[in-house]
Kinemage of the C-alpha trace (Angstrom):
@kinemage 1
@onewidth
@group {chain A} dominant
@subgroup {mainchain}
@vectorlist {calphas} color= white
{ca met a 1} P -9.233 93.785 -113.146
{ca thr a 2} L -9.349 90.144 -113.373
{ca asp a 3} L -12.023 89.768 -110.995
{ca asp a 4} L -14.018 92.519 -112.955
{ca ile a 5} L -13.673 90.605 -116.099
{ca lys a 6} L -14.581 87.411 -114.397
{ca asn a 7} L -17.731 88.914 -112.729
{ca arg a 8} L -18.786 90.634 -116.210
{ca ile a 9} L -18.432 87.240 -117.960
{ca arg a 10} L -20.396 85.513 -115.134
{ca ala a 11} L -23.152 88.039 -115.445
{ca ile a 12} L -23.367 87.415 -119.240
{ca ile a 13} L -23.485 83.557 -118.782
{ca ala a 14} L -25.913 83.808 -115.968
{ca glu a 15} L -28.331 85.755 -118.131
{ca gln a 16} L -28.152 83.389 -120.905
{ca ala a 17} L -28.619 80.339 -118.428
{ca met a 18} L -31.254 82.181 -116.426
{ca leu a 19} L -29.310 81.728 -113.230
{ca glu a 20} L -27.657 83.909 -110.647
{ca pro a 21} L -24.026 85.006 -111.353
{ca asp a 22} L -22.897 83.254 -108.084
{ca gln a 23} L -24.324 80.036 -109.395
{ca ile a 24} L -21.752 80.149 -112.258
{ca thr a 25} L -18.734 78.059 -111.016
{ca asp a 26} L -15.329 77.953 -112.765
{ca asp a 27} L -15.699 74.015 -113.192
{ca ala a 28} L -19.238 74.254 -114.638
{ca thr a 29} L -19.487 73.349 -118.237
{ca pro a 30} L -21.994 75.223 -120.587
{ca gln a 31} L -24.085 71.915 -120.581
{ca asp a 32} L -23.997 71.859 -116.687
{ca leu a 33} L -25.724 75.309 -116.916
{ca gly a 34} L -28.218 74.208 -119.424
{ca ile a 35} L -26.703 76.319 -122.252
{ca asp a 36} L -27.166 74.901 -125.612
{ca ser a 37} L -24.996 75.500 -128.635
{ca leu a 38} L -27.010 78.508 -129.776
{ca gly a 39} L -26.963 79.863 -126.215
{ca leu a 40} L -23.204 79.508 -126.231
{ca val a 41} L -22.956 81.373 -129.474
{ca glu a 42} L -25.016 84.125 -128.146
{ca ser a 43} L -23.001 84.256 -124.941
{ca ile a 44} L -19.768 84.642 -127.000
{ca phe a 45} L -21.097 87.374 -129.014
{ca ala a 46} L -22.125 89.148 -125.931
{ca ile a 47} L -18.679 88.568 -124.298
{ca glu a 48} L -17.189 90.047 -127.573
{ca glu a 49} L -19.317 93.098 -127.386
{ca glu a 50} L -18.655 93.643 -123.721
{ca phe a 51} L -14.941 93.513 -123.954
{ca asp a 52} L -14.540 94.839 -127.644
{ca ile a 53} L -12.684 91.447 -128.493
{ca ser a 54} L -12.771 88.916 -131.313
{ca ile a 55} L -13.092 85.358 -130.053
{ca pro a 56} L -11.625 82.728 -132.297
{ca phe a 57} L -14.633 80.418 -132.085
{ca asn a 58} L -16.353 78.595 -134.870
{ca ala a 59} L -19.744 77.260 -133.808
{ca asn a 60} L -19.849 74.789 -136.676
{ca glu a 61} L -16.563 73.265 -135.451
{ca pro a 62} L -15.996 74.003 -131.793
{ca glu a 63} L -13.323 71.366 -131.403
{ca lys a 64} L -11.061 73.160 -134.033
{ca ser a 65} L -11.447 76.546 -132.385
{ca asp a 66} L -8.627 78.181 -130.472
{ca phe a 67} L -11.078 78.859 -127.744
{ca asp a 68} L -11.642 76.418 -124.851
{ca ile a 69} L -15.282 76.225 -124.086
{ca ser a 70} L -14.931 73.036 -121.871
{ca ser a 71} L -15.662 74.922 -118.544
{ca met a 72} L -16.461 78.584 -117.363
{ca gly a 73} L -12.946 78.697 -115.927
{ca ser a 74} L -11.347 78.080 -119.219
{ca ile a 75} L -13.673 80.533 -120.948
{ca ile a 76} L -12.883 83.218 -118.432
{ca ala a 77} L -9.040 82.393 -118.627
{ca ala a 78} L -9.227 82.688 -122.552
{ca val a 79} L -11.166 86.094 -122.402
{ca glu a 80} L -8.747 87.509 -119.916
{ca arg a 81} L -5.977 86.568 -122.295
{ca leu a 82} L -7.594 88.158 -125.341
{ca val a 83} L -8.397 91.389 -123.230
{ca ala a 84} L -4.668 91.501 -122.138
{ca glu a 85} L -3.388 90.880 -125.745
{ca lys a 86} L -5.713 93.788 -126.837
{ca gly a 87} L -4.414 95.901 -123.941
């Protein structure tokens, strides 16, 4: 289940970054992948739709969000938590 979530998120991020999913590593930041703030917002919307969850992310004040976007690993972990809570 967890691998499935991780793979689906990687596919969404890869599409946004115009990369292959296997190029999306857990320690990569959105900036490393060439994803700007708009791309990040689009990715978050896509992830919300994919998993039918609501991500507590404010694009205007990302540092005040309860959603850690510092790396792909943290994004994946946060989404997995949200999916589990929705359970």
